[in-house]
C-alpha positions in Angstrom: -164.9 -79.2 65.5 -162.1 -77.9 67.7 -161.5 -79.2 71.2 -162.4 -75.8 72.7 -165.6 -75.6 70.9 -166.4 -79.2 71.6 -166.2 -78.5 75.3 -169.0 -76.0 75.1 -171.5 -78.7 75.9 -169.4 -80.1 78.6 -166.8 -78.8 81.2 -165.7 -75.2 80.9 -162.1 -74.7 79.8 -161.1 -72.2 82.5 -157.8 -73.5 83.8 -154.6 -71.8 82.7 -151.2 -73.4 82.6 -150.2 -71.9 86.0 -153.6 -72.8 87.5 -152.8 -76.4 86.6 -149.2 -76.1 88.0 -150.6 -74.9 91.3 -153.2 -77.7 91.4 -150.4 -80.2 90.8 -148.2 -78.8 93.6 -151.2 -78.8 96.0 -152.0 -82.4 95.1 -148.5 -83.6 95.7 -147.9 -81.2 98.7 -144.9 -79.0 99.4 -143.7 -81.3 102.1 -143.9 -84.4 100.0 -140.5 -86.0 101.0 -140.7 -85.4 104.7 -142.8 -88.5 105.5 -140.5 -90.9 103.7 -137.2 -89.1 104.6 -136.1 -91.6 107.3 -136.9 -94.7 105.2 -135.0 -93.3 102.2 -132.1 -92.2 104.4 -131.6 -95.6 105.9 -132.0 -97.4 102.5 -129.5 -95.1 100.7 -127.1 -94.6 103.5 -127.7 -90.9 103.7 -127.9 -90.0 100.0 -131.5 -88.8 100.1 -131.0 -85.8 97.9 -129.3 -87.9 95.3 -132.3 -90.3 95.2 -134.7 -87.4 94.9 -132.9 -86.1 91.9 -132.6 -89.4 90.2 -136.3 -90.0 90.8 -137.0 -86.6 89.3 -135.2 -87.5 86.0 -137.3 -90.7 85.7 -140.5 -88.8 86.5 -139.7 -85.9 84.1 -139.3 -88.4 81.2 -142.5 -90.2 82.3 -144.3 -86.9 82.6 -143.5 -86.2 79.0 -145.1 -89.5 78.0 -148.2 -88.7 80.1 -148.5 -85.2 78.6 -148.0 -86.4 75.0 -150.6 -89.2 75.4 -153.1 -86.7 77.0 -153.1 -85.0 73.6 -154.5 -88.1 72.0 -156.9 -89.1 74.9 -157.9 -85.7 76.3 -160.9 -87.0 78.3 -159.5 -90.3 79.6 -156.2 -89.4 81.2 -155.1 -92.5 82.9 -152.3 -95.1 82.5 -154.6 -98.0 82.0 -156.4 -96.2 79.2 -153.2 -95.2 77.4 -151.8 -98.8 77.6 -155.0 -100.4 76.7 -155.6 -98.2 73.7 -152.0 -98.2 72.4 -150.9 -101.7 73.2 -153.6 -104.2 74.2 -156.7 -104.2 76.4 -155.3 -107.0 78.4 -152.1 -105.0 79.2 -154.4 -102.1 80.0 -156.2 -104.3 82.5 -152.9 -105.4 84.2 -151.8 -101.8 84.4 -155.1 -100.8 86.0 -154.9 -103.8 88.4 -151.4 -102.7 89.4 -152.7 -99.1 90.0 -155.5 -100.5 92.1 -152.9 -102.0 94.5 -151.2 -98.6 95.1 -154.6 -96.9 95.4 -155.5 -99.4 98.2 -152.1 -99.1 99.9 -152.1 -95.3 100.1 -154.6 -95.0 102.9 -152.9 -97.9 104.7 -149.5 -96.2 104.9 -151.1 -92.9 105.8 -152.8 -94.6 108.8 -149.4 -96.0 109.9 -147.6 -92.7 109.6 -150.4 -90.7 111.3 -150.4 -93.1 114.2 -146.7 -92.9 114.7 -146.6 -89.1 114.4 -149.5 -88.9 116.9 -147.4 -90.9 119.4 -144.8 -88.1 119.3 -147.5 -85.9 120.7 -149.4 -88.4 122.9 -146.8 -91.1 123.6 -149.0 -92.8 126.3 -151.6 -93.9 123.7 -150.8 -97.4 122.2 -150.2 -97.6 118.4 -153.1 -100.0 117.8 -155.6 -97.6 119.4 -154.4 -94.8 117.2 -154.5 -97.0 114.1 -158.2 -97.9 114.8 -159.0 -94.2 115.5 -157.6 -93.0 112.2 -159.1 -95.8 110.1 -162.5 -95.3 111.7 -162.2 -91.5 111.4 -161.2 -91.6 107.7 -164.1 -94.0 107.0 -166.8 -92.1 108.9 -165.8 -88.7 107.5 -165.8 -90.1 103.9 -169.2 -91.8 104.6 -170.6 -88.4 105.6 -169.4 -87.0 102.3 -166.8 -84.7 103.8 -164.5 -83.7 101.0 -161.8 -81.1 101.3 -162.4 -78.2 98.9 -159.8 -76.9 96.5 -159.6 -73.6 98.4 -158.9 -75.4 101.7 -156.2 -77.5 99.9 -154.6 -74.3 98.6 -154.6 -72.7 102.1 -153.1 -75.9 103.5 -150.4 -75.9 100.8 -149.7 -72.3 101.6 -149.3 -73.0 105.3 -147.0 -75.9 104.6 -144.9 -73.7 102.4 -144.5 -71.2 105.3 -143.4 -74.1 107.6 -140.8 -75.1 105.0 -139.5 -71.5 105.0 -139.3 -71.6 108.8 -137.4 -74.9 108.7 -134.9 -73.5 106.2 -134.3 -70.5 108.4 -133.5 -72.7 111.4 -131.2 -74.8 109.3 -129.3 -71.8 108.0 -128.9 -70.7 111.7 -127.7 -74.2 112.6 -125.1 -74.3 109.9 -123.8 -70.8 110.6 -123.2 -71.9 114.2 -121.0 -74.8 113.0 -117.3 -74.4 113.0 -114.5 -76.0 111.1 -116.6 -77.5 108.3 -115.0 -77.7 104.9 -116.3 -77.9 101.4 -116.9 -81.7 101.8 -119.6 -80.9 104.4 -121.7 -79.2 101.7 -121.2 -81.9 99.0 -121.5 -85.0 101.2 -125.4 -85.0 100.9 -124.9 -85.6 97.2 -121.9 -88.0 97.4 -120.2 -89.5 100.4 -117.5 -91.9 99.2 -117.5 -93.8 102.4 -121.2 -94.6 102.2 -121.9 -94.5 98.5 -123.2 -97.8 96.9 -125.0 -97.6 93.6 -127.4 -100.5 94.3 -128.4 -98.9 97.6 -128.9 -95.5 95.9 -131.4 -97.0 93.4 -133.1 -99.0 96.2 -133.5 -95.6 98.0 -134.7 -94.1 94.8 -137.4 -96.8 94.4 -138.9 -95.4 97.7 -138.1 -91.8 97.0 -140.4 -91.8 93.9 -143.3 -91.7 96.4 -142.5 -88.0 96.6 -143.8 -87.5 93.1 -146.9 -89.8 93.2 -149.9 -87.9 92.0 -148.4 -85.9 89.2 -150.1 -88.1 86.6 -153.5 -87.0 87.9 -153.1 -83.7 86.1 -154.1 -85.5 82.9 -157.6 -85.9 84.3 -158.1 -82.1 83.9 -157.8 -82.3 80.1 -161.4 -81.2 79.5 -161.1 -78.1 81.8 -157.8 -76.7 80.6 -157.1 -74.0 78.0 -155.2 -75.4 75.1 -154.9 -78.9 76.7 -152.6 -80.2 73.9 -149.9 -77.8 75.1 -150.7 -77.1 78.7 -151.2 -80.6 80.1 -147.7 -81.6 78.9 -146.1 -78.4 80.2 -147.9 -78.5 83.5 -147.0 -82.1 84.1 -143.3 -81.5 83.4 -143.2 -78.3 85.4 -144.9 -79.9 88.4 -142.4 -82.7 88.5 -139.5 -80.2 88.1 -140.7 -77.8 90.8 -141.6 -80.5 93.3 -138.2 -82.2 92.6 -136.3 -79.0 93.2 -138.2 -78.1 96.4 -137.9 -81.7 97.7 -134.2 -81.8 97.0 -133.7 -78.5 98.9 -135.7 -79.8 101.8 -133.8 -83.1 102.2 -130.5 -81.4 101.5 -131.1 -79.0 104.4 -132.1 -82.0 106.5 -128.9 -83.9 105.6 -126.8 -80.8 106.5 -128.3 -81.1 110.0 -128.4 -84.9 110.5 -125.7 -86.1 108.2 -125.9 -89.6 106.9 -126.3 -91.6 110.1 -129.3 -94.0 110.2 -132.4 -93.4 112.2 -133.5 -96.0 114.8 -136.0 -98.5 113.3 -138.8 -97.5 115.7 -138.4 -93.8 114.8 -138.0 -93.9 111.0 -141.5 -92.5 110.5 -140.6 -89.5 112.7 -137.2 -88.8 111.0 -137.9 -85.4 109.7 -139.3 -84.1 113.0 -136.1 -85.5 114.7 -134.0 -83.5 112.3 -136.1 -80.4 113.0 -135.5 -80.9 116.8 -131.8 -81.0 116.3 -132.0 -77.8 114.2 -134.5 -75.9 116.2 -135.5 -77.7 119.4 -138.9 -78.8 120.7 -140.8 -76.0 118.9 -139.6 -76.9 115.5 -140.0 -80.6 116.3 -143.7 -80.2 117.1 -144.3 -77.8 114.2 -142.9 -80.3 111.6 -144.5 -83.2 113.4 -148.0 -81.6 113.4 -147.6 -80.3 109.8 -146.7 -83.8 108.4 -149.5 -85.3 110.5 -152.2 -82.9 109.1 -150.9 -83.4 105.5 -151.2 -87.2 105.9 -154.6 -87.0 107.4 -155.7 -85.2 104.3 -153.9 -87.6 102.0 -155.3 -90.7 103.8 -158.9 -89.4 103.5 -158.4 -88.5 99.9 -156.8 -91.8 99.0 -159.6 -93.8 100.6 -162.2 -91.8 98.7 -160.2 -92.1 95.5 -160.0 -95.9 95.7 -163.6 -96.2 96.6 -164.5 -94.3 93.5 -162.2 -96.5 91.4 -163.9 -99.6 92.7 -167.3 -98.0 92.0 -166.2 -97.3 88.4 -165.1 -100.9 88.0 -168.3 -102.2 89.6 -170.4 -100.0 87.3 -168.7 -101.4 84.3 -169.2 -104.9 85.7 -165.4 -105.5 85.9 -166.1 -106.6 89.5 -169.4 -107.6 91.2 -171.8 -104.8 90.4 -174.3 -105.5 93.2 -171.7 -104.7 95.9 -169.2 -102.3 94.4 -171.5 -100.2 92.2 -174.1 -99.6 95.0 -174.5 -96.0 96.1 -175.9 -94.7 99.4 -179.6 -93.8 98.9 -179.3 -90.4 100.4 -175.6 -89.3 100.1 -174.8 -90.9 96.7 -171.6 -92.3 98.1 -170.2 -95.8 97.4 -170.5 -96.7 101.1 -169.7 -100.4 100.7 -166.4 -99.5 99.1 -165.5 -96.8 101.7 -166.1 -99.3 104.5 -164.2 -102.2 102.7 -161.2 -100.0 102.0 -161.2 -98.7 105.6 -161.3 -102.3 106.9 -158.4 -103.4 104.6 -156.3 -100.3 105.5 -156.9 -100.9 109.2 -156.0 -104.6 108.9 -152.8 -103.7 107.0 -151.9 -101.0 109.5 -152.3 -103.4 112.5 -149.9 -105.8 110.7 -147.2 -103.2 111.5 -147.3 -104.8 115.0 -146.4 -108.3 113.7 -143.0 -109.8 113.4 -141.3 -110.4 110.0 -142.1 -111.6 107.5 -145.7 -110.9 108.3 -145.2 -107.3 109.3 -146.4 -104.5 107.0 -144.3 -101.5 108.0 -144.5 -98.0 106.5 -141.4 -98.8 104.4 -142.8 -102.1 103.0 -146.2 -100.5 102.3 -144.5 -97.6 100.5 -142.4 -100.0 98.3 -145.5 -102.1 97.5 -147.3 -98.9 96.5 -144.4 -98.0 94.2 -144.4 -101.5 92.7 -147.9 -100.7 91.2 -147.0 -97.2 90.3 -143.9 -98.2 88.4 -145.9 -100.8 86.4 -148.1 -97.9 85.3 -145.1 -95.6 84.6 -143.3 -98.2 82.5 -146.6 -99.0 80.6 -147.1 -95.3 79.8 -143.6 -95.0 78.4 -144.1 -98.0 76.2 -147.4 -96.7 75.0 -145.7 -93.3 74.1 -142.9 -95.2 72.3 -145.5 -97.1 70.2 -147.6 -94.1 69.4 -144.9 -91.5 68.7 -142.1 -93.6 67.3 -143.3 -97.0 65.9 -146.6 -95.7 64.5 -145.3 -92.2 63.6 -145.0 -91.2 59.9 -141.9 -89.2 60.8 -139.5 -91.0 63.2 -137.2 -88.7 65.2 -134.4 -89.4 67.6 -136.2 -87.5 70.4 -139.4 -89.5 70.0 -137.2 -92.6 70.4 -135.0 -91.4 73.2 -137.5 -90.0 75.8 -139.8 -93.0 76.2 -136.9 -95.5 76.0 -134.9 -93.6 78.6 -138.0 -93.1 80.7 -138.9 -96.8 80.6 -135.3 -97.9 81.2 -134.8 -95.8 84.3 -138.2 -96.7 85.7 -137.5 -100.4 85.0 -134.2 -100.3 86.8 -135.6 -98.4 89.8 -138.5 -100.9 89.9 -136.1 -103.8 89.9 -134.3 -102.3 93.0 -137.5 -102.4 95.1 -137.2 -104.7 98.1 -137.7 -108.4 97.7 -140.8 -108.6 99.9 -142.4 -105.8 97.9 -141.7 -107.6 94.6 -143.0 -110.9 95.9 -146.2 -109.4 97.2 -146.6 -107.3 94.1 -146.1 -110.3 91.9 -148.7 -112.2 93.9 -151.1 -109.3 93.4 -150.4 -109.3 89.6 -150.9 -113.0 89.5 -154.3 -112.7 91.1 -155.1 -110.0 88.5 -154.0 -112.1 85.6 -156.1 -115.1 86.7 -159.2 -112.9 87.4 -158.7 -110.9 84.2 -158.3 -114.0 82.0 -161.5 -115.5 83.5 -163.5 -112.3 83.2 -162.4 -111.6 79.6 -162.3 -115.1 78.2 -158.6 -115.1 77.9 -158.3 -111.3 77.4 -160.4 -111.4 74.3 -162.8 -108.8 75.7 -162.0 -105.4 77.0 -162.4 -104.6 80.7 -162.8 -101.1 82.2 -161.2 -99.3 85.1 -162.8 -96.0 84.4 -163.4 -93.7 87.3 -166.7 -91.8 87.2 -166.6 -88.1 86.7 -167.0 -85.7 89.7 
């Protein structure tokens, strides 16, 4: 029976290739690099556009691995499934555990960013009050079952795209008004010999990858896409490519305005609005500030709901205590315990931004810790693709060797360039997972599930 006919009793295959590409861009958002711009700028000494492009290469190769594996597992579509099926269930568990860390950290960094951006509008309100406000708001709205529809997401993405065009127009006007700039002015965002340092570039890239987080979710639409064996792969690659090009243009324009000078430590989350103010004054500052704020409110709510559903799936499969994590609200059918728990964890982490080092969890540290888990998944998927399409293939080709090996190698190098605190905390999280997984599976002799329940 064909895949298309098999779907007759399940989800309808109604999504075309371009439907899927639009969904991917909407999920990642057209303004994806704006929130992390200041962090990456400071880490890479101004070479933000270079880090975005290097990250795009790594994600394109990894996207091929995701797309190719989606052909084999059209209904599963997640890194822990691919690794668990192709390598070992224990490695799949570790991959899922690493992903759980970045799921949990996503709402945390959104609360930090939203609080800092709101202070640009209402500077008299203390950070801790705003952090509590956003954590409680995300939690209460998710408990009420409020979920942004696909159409609203599309409208928001369209509005963000218009804001990007407005920003480009102001940048063009700003550059035209400059006098005496030579060719070096236009190439410096890619390479400034006075500031360029390869280790710092890759450290910046390890944060810039956050721009692309979410592209892998396209594989979860495998049962709703026309010709999934072809379109999942193409859409995943095209989304990474289009997001990469748009993001590179955005940060290139910002660097033409700001140059490579660092942002003050207390304003790094507001870096892109600061660039906008230099290019277009108070109006553009508030427009970009509000746009990034709204985008991260949506991201924070969505991330909290997503991790709550992941915990529910784990509880339902008895990977974690079923009585707490798999319990649904009697009327709304929502995993309320998980929503509240994630909200509390995110609030606690966001309030840690007020502490001194080494106990402070800043937006930068949270983003790096998130990427620690994401890169574990990316490396695992590339290894799974290598095993499936090269080691176990009847016909071995250079291409089936090259793409997963290159993808793994670049991801591994970028992962290694994450900050030391992120690697220490990430390693501690993985250690906890190893201990728990070994106990739960009798030394990884039994499989353990991270499956997320269907919509």
